[in-house]
N, C-alpha and C positions, 0 to 999 in steps of 0.2 A: 054433885055437878056444881052447883050455885055455892055449898060450901068451899070447894076448892077455887073458884075463882076469887071469892072475899077471901081465902088466906094468901094467897098470890099477891093480891092489892095490897093487904096488910102490909106485907113484907117488902113491897117495894117500896111504900111511904117510911117504911123504917129506914132503907139504906139511902133515900135522898133526904130526908132529916138528917141525919148521920155526915152526910157531905156537906152540910151546909156550916158557915161558922157562925157561934154566936157572939164572936168577937166584934163591936161596933168599930174598933179601929182599923179591924180589916177591910170592913164594907166601905169605909169612907176615907181612906187615908189616901194620899196622893200617889201616883205613881213615881218610883224613884227611877230615871233614865239612865243607863247604863253608859258606858263610852264610848261604844258605837252605836248609841243611836242618837236622832236629831230631836231635842227638846221642845215640846209644842209653844207656838208664841203667844201669849197672854195679851190679847189687843188693847194697849193703853195709848189715844190719841196723846196725851199730854205729853208721854216719853218721846214721842217722834218730833223729828227737826227736819224738816222738808226743804228741799235746794231743787231751784227749776234751773238748768244752768244750758245758754244757748253757747255753743262754740261757733264762733266766724269763723268759716271754711278759708278764708283769703288769709287768718291771721289768728292760728291757733296757740292759745294760751292756757296753761293749766288752770283749773279752778281749787283755790285753797279752802278750807276750813279749818280756823283755828279752835280746838278744842276747847280753850279758856272762854271763851265767847258763851260756853254752855255749861258753867260753873254751876250755876242753879238749877238746869235739869238734871246733873249729876248727884248734886247732893239731895235734891227733893227724893228721885227715881233709884238712887243707887246707895243713897247714906253716904256718899264720899267726893270729896273735893277732886278737882281733872287731877291733880298729882296724882293722890292716892288711886286713880284711875289708872294711870300711867305706869305707875309701878306696879298696880297688881297685875297687870302684864307681864310683869318679867316676876315675878312670883308667885304666879299659877291664881292668883284670887279673885283675878277677872280675865275673862276672855271677849274674844274682837272675832265673830263670824258675819258670812252672809245671812239675809234672811230670805228664806222661800214665801214669797206673799202670795203663790196660788195655791201650797200646800199648808201655808198657816204654819210653819215651824222653821227653828233655827237651821243653818247648813254650814255642817261642820267641815266642809272643803278644801282641803290643803291648800294653801297660797301655790300659786301658779307664777307671781311675778318677783320673782327671788322669794326672799323672806318677809315680804313688808306688804304685799298685797294680791290681786287678781286681776284679771283681763274678765271682760264680760262680750259674750256674742251679742248680736243682733235681737236676741230675745231674752235678755238680761241676764243669762245662764252663765257659769263662771266655764272660762274656755283659757287656752291657752295665748300665747304670742303666735305660734304658727297658724293658727285657725285663722282662715281669709273671711270670716264672720265677724273678727272680734270687732268692736265697736267703741268702747272706753275700757281704760284701767284707774285703778284706786290703787293706792300706796297709804300707809300710814307711818308716819316719822313721829316715834316716841319724844326723840330728842327734843324736837324743835313743838313737839304735841300739836301735830295737823294731821289731816286728812288731804289729801289731794287725789282730784280728780283728773286724768288725763285725755286729751284727745287723740284718736285714732288718724294719721292722714290718709287723706284721697276718699272718705265718706262723703258719700253724695247728699247734698243739700235736701233737707226735709227727713232725714233718719233720724230716729228717737229710741229710745231705750231707757229703760226705767231699772235701777236696782236697789237693794236696801243692805245696808250692814248695821253692827249692834254692838256695844259694850254690854255685859251681864253680868253679877255677881256670879262666880261661880259655885254651883251646890246642886242638890237634887233636881233643879229646875235651873230656868233662866226667867224667875218674874220680876227679879228687879233689873230694869236694863233701861238704857237711852238708845235709840234707834237713829238712824241717819238715812233717810231716803232721797235717792236724787233720781230727777227726771233731767234724760241728758237729750239735747236736739242740735242738726246742725243746720245752722243758717248764713245766710250772706248777708249781713248786714250795709257790704259797700256798696252793694245795688239798690237805688230807690228807683222804681218803676211809677209812671204818673199818666195820666191822659191829661191835654190842655186842651182848650178852646182859643185860635187867635182871634180878635177881634177883625171886623172887616177895616178894609183902608191898607193903602200901599204902606208899606213899613211898620204896620202897627204892630205891638208886641202886646205878650202875655207876661204877667211877672211872678216869678216863685218865687215868694217868703221865705228865704233861709233860715229865719226863726223856726219855722216848723220843722227843721232838720237839725238843731241844737243837738238832738242827743246822736242822731248819725254822726255828727261831726266830732262830738266828744267822743265817741267810741272808736272810730276808724282813725282820726287825726290826733285825738289826745291831745285837743285843743276847745277854746271853748269857741263861737261865734266869733267874737269881736277879736280873739288870738289869730283864728283862721284867715281873718278877711286882712288883718295887719301883717299878715306872711306870705301875700300874695305878690308873684313876683315883680311885678308892674310897681311895689311900693318897695322893692330892695329885699324881699322875701324868700325865701326858699320853695313855697308852694306855687305852683304851673298849673293853668288850667289847659287841658286837653281836649281835643275831639277823639273821640272812639267809636268804633266801627259799631254800628248797632247790632249786626248781625254775629260777626265773627267775636266781638268784644277786644279786638286788637286796638291798644292805643297808638296812636298818631304822633309819635314822637318827635317826627323832623321839621311839620310845617309850625310856620311863627304865626303869631298873629295877624288876621286879614280883614276882621272888624274893628271896633274899637275896644282897644286893650285894657283888660284880657277878654279879648272874643273871636271869632270866626264868624265868617261866612262859610255857607254850606251846602251843596247839593242837595237833589230831591232825594239821594242815598245815604247823604248822612258826612258826606266825604268831604276835607276843607278844600276850598276854592276862592277867590277874590270877586268881589263885587263885579257885577258886570259880565263875568264870565258865564260861557254855556252852562245853562242848567242850575243856575245862584239861586237859591231859593229860600233858605231861612237862613236868620244870622242868631247866633248867641253871644251874650254881653252880660258880663258881671259889673254890678252896681253898687264898689263896696260901699258908699256913701247910703244906699237906700238900703242895702243888706239883701237886694232882689238879684237873683239871674232872669235876665229878660231874653225870652225867645220869641222872635220877629219874624215878619214874612216880606220878601221881595215885593216888587210891585206887580199890580197885571194879572194876578192867580188868581185861578178860579174858586169859588166857593165849592165848599165840601171837599176839596183835597184834604188829602190823609197822609204825614208822612212820618217817618220816626228818624230820631238823631239821638246821639249819647252824648254828652257832656262830663268828663270827669276831673278831678282835683287829686294832684299828688306831692308829695315833698320829694324833691329832688335829691335831698339830702338822706332821706330815709325813706326808700320806695315802699317800704311794709305799711307805710301810712298813706291810705287814699280811698278815695269811694267816688260813685257816679252816678249821674241820673242818667235812666232810658225814658225818656220822653216820647209819647205818641200825639202829635200836634195834628189838630183839626181844624181848617180854615173856616172861619165864619163866613 
């Protein structure tokens, strides 16, 4: 019996060893990916270009990347110039695909935005134009040598999504590549929210230094602070100061200035009124020379009272350029 067991064991070993390859190349060669397979992504931080894109919901504009700006990465990581990469897309020596960062592989999904790009859903996955969850889209333009990321209208403020695309040398793997990683968010830079405390005393005021909002003015008005102040309508310009309903966001486009122009007296609810009118409570006045927006109080108001008002600025010739403050004012 023992002899039979030893015999069977020897036969098993013989078949096991005969099944193993004695070729070193067979044991160590890289996997060659087929046409239907998704190649593994070799991680290379130096081959990755990261872009954070904040789309302003009130004025959506595409974000453009010029590929020639990344000539060094293409040369170092793919051994090609930008022109060679673009030409390679035409002759097949270069591929351009999405990258699935969750599974860490290339995604060969067919284009869903014509023949130039893809739509992305709220999870960053490739989707179609008809998908209600689409959040952004991307196109490549070989002629202009650009990648353009497009926003989608109607996306809620605070929404964000990430997606990745890459160029790679076409071969048994995609190890020689340049990757573009996008983190897209939807914001509303046209609204500046703040809390202020107005000092004690009749007609006392708190000054909002507009120098602190140069970036907001540049983004929303396409002007420097100095250009913005010089463009106010009281100086003959096209930018007007408005009172805005702090609850509904509706701009009062009919009231004239009722305080020192440009400026308004406001009720406790933030509506335009005149000095001495029932419930006149606060005033808002722009002092261009001081580069300040002053928020002041009417006389005989109790300390601790809190009010919300909103003051906006808009270019009357180009209404797409605007921003506003939402201010919660507490009386000292």
